[in-house]
C-alpha positions in Angstrom: 67.2 15.0 36.9 66.8 11.7 35.4 67.2 11.5 31.5 66.3 8.1 30.8 65.1 7.1 27.4 61.4 6.3 27.7 59.8 3.4 25.8 56.0 2.6 25.6 55.7 -1.2 25.5 52.3 -2.6 24.4 51.8 -6.1 24.2 49.0 -8.5 24.8 51.1 -11.6 25.3 51.7 -11.7 29.0 55.1 -13.8 28.4 56.5 -11.5 25.9 55.1 -8.3 27.7 56.8 -9.5 30.9 60.1 -10.5 29.5 60.5 -7.3 27.4 59.5 -5.1 30.2 62.2 -6.7 32.6 65.0 -6.6 29.9 64.5 -3.0 29.0 64.3 -2.1 32.7 67.6 -3.7 33.3 69.0 -1.8 30.3 68.4 1.2 31.9 65.2 2.3 30.0 62.2 4.1 31.7 59.4 1.7 30.5 55.6 2.8 30.3 53.7 -0.5 29.8 50.2 -1.5 29.0 48.5 -4.7 27.8 45.6 -2.6 26.4 45.7 -0.6 23.2 43.3 2.1 24.6 45.2 2.6 27.6 48.6 2.7 26.0 47.2 5.5 23.7 45.9 7.4 26.9 49.2 7.3 28.3 51.1 9.0 25.3 50.8 12.6 26.4 52.3 11.9 29.7 54.6 9.3 28.8 56.2 11.2 25.7 58.3 8.1 24.8 61.2 7.9 22.7 60.2 4.8 21.2 57.0 2.5 20.9 57.2 -1.1 20.9 54.1 -2.9 19.9 52.6 -6.4 19.1 51.5 -6.2 15.5 49.5 -9.3 15.4 47.1 -9.3 18.4 43.6 -10.3 19.3 40.3 -8.2 18.3 40.6 -5.8 21.2 44.3 -5.0 20.6 45.9 -4.4 17.2 49.5 -3.2 16.8 48.8 -1.3 13.5 45.8 0.7 15.2 48.1 1.7 17.8 50.8 2.8 15.7 48.2 5.1 13.5 46.9 6.7 17.0 50.7 7.2 17.9 51.2 8.9 14.8 48.0 11.1 15.2 49.0 11.9 18.9 52.6 12.8 17.9 51.4 15.3 15.4 49.2 17.0 18.2 51.9 16.8 20.8 54.6 18.5 18.2 52.2 21.2 17.5 51.6 22.1 21.3 55.4 22.4 22.0 
């Protein structure tokens, strides 16, 4: 069984996104990544990340603070079902 720590990476800036993903994978992390906030939120239940990294200042379709709020809400739901 693979016990890699899981990271959800969410960023809409392609260069930062690609570089971070590459670095994290090389460091041995299991990376779940999305460039879309909605897809990041949808991935939470299956990914169950240990850490989420998100862009705070983003375009109108993607904002890190909103993603963080959704992660907190989803985390509360996940913890209740465990």
